[in-house]
N, C-alpha and C positions, 0 to 999 in steps of 0.2 A: 413573589411572582412565580418561581419555579413550582412551588407547591400548588398554586392555583392552576398552572398549566397542566400539571400531571394529574390533578384530582379527577377530571372527567375520565381519563384513561383508566385510573384505578377503579372508579365506579363501574365502568364497563366490564373490567376484568372480574370484579366481585359479583356483579349481576350474572355474568356468564358462568362462573363457578357455581353460583347458587342454582342456576337453571340446570346445569349438568347433574348436580346432586339431587335436585328435585325430580329430574327424569328417572334417575335410579330408584329413588324412593317410591315414586308412583308406579314404576315397573314392578318393584317388589310387592307393593300393596295389591296391584292388579293381579299378580300371580298367586298370591296367597288367599285372596278372598273367595274364589277368583272373580274378577270383573273384566270380561273380555275387552270392551271398548277402552277402558283405562289401560289395560295391559298392552294392547296393540298400539295405542297412541303414544304411550310412554316409550315403548321399545323403538318405534320408528323415530320419535323425536330425539331420543338419545343418540342414535346412529347419525341422524341428519346433523345434529349439533356438532358431533365430533368431526364429521366430514367438513363442515364449515370452518371449524377452528383450525383444522389442519392447513387450510389455505389462507385464512385471514389472521389468525392469532397463534402462530407457531411458538412465539415466545411464552405465551401463557401455558401451552401444553408442555413446554420444556420444564417449567416450574413444577408441574404435576409429576413429571418424570423423576425429579429430584426426591420426591417423597414416595417413590416406588409405585406410582399410580399412572404408569405410562399407557400407551395406546393398546398394547397387548393385554394388559391387565383389565383395562376398561372394556374392551370388546369381549374378552373371555367372561367377565362378570355379566355382561349383557346376555351372552348366549346361555350361561348357566341359569339365569333368571328366566329365560325363554323356556328352557327345558322344565324348570320347576312349574311354570305356568301351564305348559302342555300336560304335565302330570295331573294338575289340579282341575283342568277343564273337562267337563263331562262330554262324552261322545268319542273320546280318543282312548283306544285300548292301550294301556301302558305297557303290556307285555308283548303284544304283537307288533305295535307300531312305533313305540318309543325307542326300543333297542336299536333297530336299523337307523333311526334318526340320530341317535347318540353316536353310533359307530361312524356314520358318515361325517358328523361334525368333528369327531376326533381325527378322522382321516384328513379333513380339511386343515386342521391346525398342524398336523404332522407334515403335510405338504408345504404349508406356509414356512415352517422352520427349516425344511429342506431347501426351499427356495432362498431363505435367508443365508444358509450356509454356502450355497452356490454363489450368492451375491458377494459374500465376503471374499471368496476365492477369486472371483472375477475382479473385484476392486484391487486386491493385492497383486494380481497378475498384470494389472494396468497401472501400476505405480512404479515408475522408473526412478533410478537414483538421481536423475537430472531432469530438468525441464528446460526447453529451448523456445526461442522465438526468433524469427528472421533467419532461421537456419533450416536447410533441407535435411530433416532427420527421418526420411521415409525408410531408410535402411533398418530402422529399429522396429519395423513391422507395425507402424501406426495404422489404426483402423477407427472408424466411427464408433462412438460409445453405444452401449445397449440402452434401452429405454430406462429412464431414471426411476420410474415407478417400480421397476424390477430390481435395479441394482443399488439405488441409493435412498429409496423412500419406503422402508418397510411398513411404516404406519399407514401411508396412503395405500399401499398394496393391500394390506390386511383389511382396511375399512372398505375400499372399493370392491374387492373380491367378495366381501361379506354381504354386500347389498342383495344379490339374488338369493343367498341363503336366508337372510333375515326376512326378505319379502315372502319367500315360500313358507317359512315357519309361521309368519303372521297370517297368511291365507289359510294355513291348516288350523290355526287357533280360531279363525272366524268361521270356517266351514265345517271343521271337524274331519276333513278329508286329508289323510296323510300324504296323498299323492303330490299335493302342492309342495310339501316340505321336501319330498324326494326330488322333484324337478328343480327346486331352488338350490338344494345342496349339490345336485348333479352338475348344474351350471357352474357353481362356485368351484367345485373340484376340477372341472374341466379347465376353467380359467387359470387356476393356480398351477395345475399340472402343465398346461401348455406354456405358461410363463416360465416355469422352471426349465423345461426343455429348451425353450428359445434362449434363455439366459445362459444355459450351459454351453451353447454354441461358441461363446467367447473364450471357452477354455480349450477349444480345439486348436491345433497348430496353425490353421489358416487365419485365425483371428487373434492369436496370442502374440503379445509384444515380446521384445527381447528381454532376457533375464539381466540381472545386475552385472554379471561379468561381461556379457556381450555389449551392454550399454556403455560400460566404462572403456572397453576396447574401442568402441566407435568414437567416444569422446577423444581418446588419445589420437586416433587417426584423423579426426576432424581438426584438432588443434595443430597437428603436424602439417595438414594441407593448407589451412587458412593462415597459419603463422602470425598470430596476433602479436602486436608490439606494445600497445598502450591500452589500458582499460580503466573502467570505473567500477569500484567495489562499493556495494551498498547493501545495508541491512537495516530494517526499521519496522515500525508498526504500520497500521492501515492508513493513518493520516499523514505519514511522513514522506510519501512518494515525491512531493513537490521539491524536496531537498535534492533529489537526484534529477528530476525533470528539468530543473533550471540549467543543468550542464549538458543536456543532450546535444544541442546545436554546436556547442564548443567542442565536445568530444568528437562529433562527426567531422569537424573541420580540421582536425589535427593530421599531420603527416604520419603515415604508417597505417597499420591495420588495427582499428579500435575494436573493443569488445566491452560488454557490460556483464559483470559478475554479481549475481544476487544470491541471497541465502534463504529467503522465504518464498515458497511456491506462489502464494497469492500475489506477491509483488510483481510477478511477470506481467500481469494484466494491468497493474497500476502505472507502469511506465508508459509515458506518452508515445505517440507515433514517432518512430525513428527507423532508419535503415541499419543501424548498428546491430550486429548479432548479440543476442542476449542468452546467457546461460545461468540457470539457477542450480546451485549445488548445495543442498541442505546439509549434508553430513560433512563434518570436518575431515574425516578420513578420505573422502572422495575429493575434497578441496585440494588435497596435496597433489592431485594429478597435474595442477598448474605448474608445479615445480619443474616438471620435465618438458614444459612447453617453451615457446620462444617469447612469451610475455615478459617484458622488461620493466614496465612501470604500471602501478595501480594508483589511481587517484581516488581519494576518499572525501566525499562531500559531508560526511557526518561521522561522529563516533558512535559506536554501539558495542554491546557486550561481545559480539561475534567478530569484531575487528581484530582483536588480539589473535584469533585463530589464523587469519591469513598473514599476519605479520611474522608468523613462524617461517614462512617460505623465504630463505635467504637469497635466492636467485632473482627476486623481484624487488625493485626499489619502490618505496611508498611515499606519496606526497599527500598532505592534508590540504584540501582546497576550500573546506567549509561550505556552508550554504547561505552565506551572508555575513557581513561584518558590522559590528556595532561596538559601542564603548562598554557594553555590559560585560561582567566577569565571565559569562558563558562563552564569549569569543576568545578567551585565553584559558582554555582548559588544560590542566597539567598533562592530560593524555597526549597532547600534541607532541611531546618530546619522544614519544614512541615511534614517530615517523622519521624517515630519512630527511625529508624536507617539509617545510610549512610554507605554502604559497599564499601570499596575501595581495591585496589590491595595491596598496601604496605605502609610503613612509609611516603613516599614522599607525597602521597595524604592526609594523616592525617595532615602532616605539612602544606600542601597547604590550607586546610580548616581553620586551626588555624591562619595562616598568613592573610588570606582573611578577617577574623573577620566578618563573615556574620551571626553569631548567631547559628552556629552548635556546640553543646557541644561536647567536646572531648570524653566524655564517650559514646556518641551515634555513634561514628565512629568505624567500625569493619573492620579489615584487613582480606580479604578472598582470595587474589591473583586473578589470571585470569585463571579459569579452561579451557576456550576454547583455550588456547595457547598450549595445550598438543601436537597437531600435528606438531608444529614447530620443525624442527630438529636442533640440536646444531652445533656450529662451528666445522668444521673438518679440518681446515688448509687452506693453499693457494689453489687457483684453480688448478686442476690437468689436465684439458683439454687444448685445444688450445685457448679457448675463456674465457674471464672474463665477467660474466653476472652481469649487473648493473640494479637494479630496481629503477626507478625514479617514486615515488608515491607522488606527491604534494597534499596538501589538497585544499579545495575550499576557496573562498574569505570571507565567513562568512557574518553575518548580520550587524556587527558593523562598517565595512569599515576600519578596521585597516590595514595599508599597509603591515605589517609583517605576516598577516594571511596565504597568499599563495605566493609561489615563482614564480608562473606561469607568472605573469604580468611583474615583474622586472628582474627576473633571469632565468626563464624557458628556453627561447631560447638559452641563453648563456651556460647554463648547458648542454643542449642537443647538442649544437654545439661542445663543448669540448669533449663530450663522443663520438660523431660520428666521430670526427677527429682521435680517437684512432683506428687503424686497427684491434685490437684484442678484442674490446669491443662488446658485444652483449647487446643491450639496450632493457629492458622491460619498456614500458611507460604505467602507469596505473593511470590516473588522477581521482580525486574524482568525483563521478557521478553528483554532483551539481555544478561543475565548470562552471562559466559563467551564473548561474541562477540569480545572483544579479548584478555583475559588467560585463558589456559587454566587457571590456578590457580583462578580464580573458578568456572569450569565444573566443575572437579573437586570443589571444596568444596560446590558446589550439589548435585551428585549424592550426595555423602556425607551431607549433611543430609537429603535425601529418604530415603535408606536408613535413617537413624536413626529418622525418623518412622514409616516403615513397620514397622520392628522394634518400636517402642514400641506401635504399635497392636495388634500380634500378641500382646502381653502383657496387653492390657486385655480385659475382658469386661463385658457388660451387655446390656440389652434393645435390640433394633433395631426400627426402624419396619417395619410390615408391608408386604407386596407392593403394597398400594394406594398407599403413598407413592411408590414407584418408578413406578407406573403414572401417578400424577398428574403427576410430574415429566416423564415422557415425553410426556404429553398437552400440558402447558404448553410444553415445548420445541418440539414440533411446531407449536403455535399461534404461538409467538414467531418461529420460523423462517419460517413462512408470511408473517408481517407484515413481517419485516425483510429478507427476501431473496426473490429471484425464482428460481423453478426453471427452469433452462435445460436444454435437451436437449444431449447431448454435442457435437453438430455446431454449436451456436450460435456465431456469431462476433460481433464488435463491432457490426455493423449490426443483426443480429437482436436483440441485447440492447437496443439503442436503441429498436427497435420495441416490444419487450415492456415496457420501462421508460419509457413515455411519461408523460403527466400522471398524478400520483398520485391515489389515491382521496381523497375528502373525509374529513377528520377522521382520517386515517391516523396522524398523529403521536400523537393522543390514544389511539388504540387500541394503539399500540406501547407507550406509557407504562403503560397498564393491564396489558397482557400481560407487560411486564417485571416489574412489581411482583408479579403473580401467579406468575411463574416464580421469582422470588427467594424467595418464601415456600415454594413447593414444593421448591426446591433445599435450603434449610436444613432443612426438615422431613423430607427423605429420608435424612438422616444421623443417627445417634445423637448425643446431646449430649456423650457422653464421648469421641468419636472425633476424633483429630487430622486436620486436612485439609491436603493439598498442593494449592494452587490455581495452576495455570500457564496457564489458558485466559482468554480475554477475559471470559467470564462465570464467576462473578459479578464485577462491577466492584469496584474498590478502595473506592468509597464505600459499597457494600453491606457490605463486610467491616468498614469503620469502625463501622457500626451494630451489628454482631455483637460487636465487641471491647469489652472492659473496659479494655484497655491496648494501646498501640502501642509496639513497639520497631522503630526504623528507623535510618537514617543521615541525614546532612545532605542533605536533598532536599526537593522540593516536597510529598512525602507528609506530612512533618511540618507544614508550613504549612497544608495542607488539613485535616489531622486536628485542628488546634487550634480549628477552628470549633466542635467539640463540647465543648471545654474538659475532655476526659477526660485522665487521667494518661498520660504518654508518656515514653519513654526513648530516648536517642540513644547509639549506640556510638561511642566515640572511639578510632579506630585510626590517627590521624594522627601519633602520637608526641608530641603537644603535652600540656603540663600541663593539668589540668582548668580552672583559672582562665583560662589563655590560650585554651583551647578555647571557653569560654563567651564570652569577650570577642571572639573572632574570628568567631563565628557566632551572631548574635542569635537565630536560631530555637531555640537550645538553652538559652536563659536560664531557661526554666521547666521544663526536662527533668531527669530523673535521668540522670546520665552513667554509662555502663557502659564499663569498660576491656576490653581484649582477653580477659582471663580471665573476665569476666562474673560476678565474685564478688558484685556487688551485686544480683543477681536475687532472692534470697530476701527481702532487706529491702524491695525494690521491691514484691514481691507482698504483703507485709504492709501497706504503705500503701494499696494498691489495695483490699484487703478491709476496711480500717479507715480510712475517709476522715478521721476525726478526727486521724489521724497524718500526713495529707497536708499538708505545709507549703508546697506549691507551687501550691495551688489559686488563690490571689489572683494570683500571678505569671502563671498561664496566662490568666486573664481579661484582665489588662493586656496581655500579649503578643499575645493574639488581636486586639485592636483595633489594636495597633501593626503587626501583620503584614497584617491583612485589612481594616482600616478600620472605621468605625462601622457598627453594625447598622441605623441609621436615618439617611437613607433606605436602603431595601434596595439591595443591590448591583446588581440588574438595573435599577433605576431610574437609578442613577448611570451605569451602562454605557450605557444608552439615551440619556441626556442627553449623554454624551461623544460618542456617534455623531452625534447631531443637531448638536452644536456644531461638530464637524469637517466635517459636511456643509455647514453654513452658511459655513465658511471656503472650502470648494470653490466654493460659489455666488458668494461675494465675488470670488474669483479669476477666475472665468469672467466676471463682470460687468465687472471691470476690463479684462480682455482684450477684451471686446466694445466697451467704451467707447473703449479705445485704438484698436482697429481702426476704430471709427466715426469717430474724429477723424482718423485717418490717411488714410482714403479721401477725405473732402472736401478735405483739405490737398493730397493728391496731384492731385486734380482741379483745384484752384485753381492749383497750380503748372503743370500742363499747359496750362491756359487762358492763363496769363501768358506761358509760353514760346511758345505759338502766336501770341499777339498781338504779341510782339516780333519773331517771324519775319515776320509780315505787314507790320509797319512797316518792317523792313529791305528787304523786297521793293519797297514803294512808293517808298522813297528811291532805290533802284537803277533804277527804271523810267525816269525822265527822262534820266539819263545814258545809259542803253542806247539811248533814242530818238535822242538827239543824235548818238551815235556812228554809228547806222545811217544818219541823214540825211547826215552828213559823208561816209560811205562812198559813198552814192548820188551826191552832187554830184561827188565826185572821179572816180567812174567816168564 
């Protein structure tokens, strides 16, 4: 399936490459023959194709760059062939007319490289050692960015500024009049010269941002003024931001001054809307600035290679909070013993760490519940409408290649087939965003499942919401986008985004929460109740899907643990090859689940228990397992989480007090030792003085 999906794209790329080389070949042939129509058409087509690819197929052009056939080489080759063609065309004096044209063309390329050098200096001057969001950093001299065609797109600049030059040269080839070439080259020279001068303005003091030393001094001053107490530290790839985003509301609700510390610059824009100040510190040397701040606790939702760098700061206590809990081995990583504490949802995770025997001391495990599960609504009985909504949310294949990680490969299609065979089922299919990223079989099965759902929808009929529902969703989407993102112009760079994303508006978090709820209502209302849904975007979130579902089918993952807070029926696919008893014993989260094998034969019986709760024999087990996995409902999870943060902050204060006391004791002791040493030296000098005098007198008498 993947090969079939990629084939058309590869065909397009091959055809495009063939067209580009065909244009060069035709241009060369037209220049050597010479054949003016072929020469002009090929020259114009080559430049036009390159301009098109710069906008539509930049990935293809990057491949050409890897074989040293980048945009500069291509355009230079085109212009050299144009000069060859002009030399071969009758009616143009090569001595009187070609030399000025060649000089002007060389001057154009010289100015292009000067502009590129200025662009490099401008980009470097606009790269700070830190990046911020939700912080007023105007003292760093933040200014709007220069046009990106001048500062960050040398290929676009060269090709666009070459258009008048190429047009003039082509007119000269057609008419034999060198005036056209002079006019075209003059316009091109004027454009690149004006662009260079305009870009150089960002190197002047009025538009120049602070240097590294001043930026770090500003950071120290801001930390001293804001006085953060608890923060979240996160480092990861482009698809991992969800691991941090799930903790934003919890972090914002804690007592004290929260802060978010990131390590990758791109991650600043990946973090969802929040009022919490965000600081990105890419270099480890600059990260040590936090050691001298008031920051006491850092919470870690994920392990990464850069986590060890911040663990070096002894004045900060570190707690691992994870981004979800499951019975898989990845939930008990030996890296956890590097933290001061490991915060888990309930007793099950505590037992899991002790059973894994990876060096995490039981006294360092703190049960805090899962505060972000508050929006999940509890079980309200059997489905009341015509349709029974089933959420199938399989996890991804993971890095370790275990066959039981995801059900998509071995059981996904069978599960979906059984659900689609039920005429009263409405299926919500929400696969993990990383499905297929490691195992191509998972990606293929995922695509086949989507095709099955689309085909099933084509066979269903029923009333659809009117156009006003779609209009309402569009309006709510625009409102939510306005609150959760900042509209940047295409030329905006990191500095300009810092300028636009300064201190957030008051009560913005509350507005976002209200807008999100309104969007969710509009989203579900925009679809007919009978239509199956494929959900692969960040919205709607998984918890919103929980509230829509009467039943969850998933794998051994944190999705199951979170869903249990509703106490609704759920099923787990067993594709591990283990017997059911062994599977239940090995994975505590499935104790209260219906187990489905790869053939998914148990789906019809499962649907019967969902629609008739009196036949549900696992309701009591779910309530018991919920407390075992997530902890007690009283006190609320957020209260326990906040108490854990305050307790760890107190430990950080105690450590700082001990260090201050130790330092206070060491300084007087060092002073006292110095005074004693000085006294001993003075006494030795006094003892030596009489002997020295006697020796001096004896020497005098002898003389």
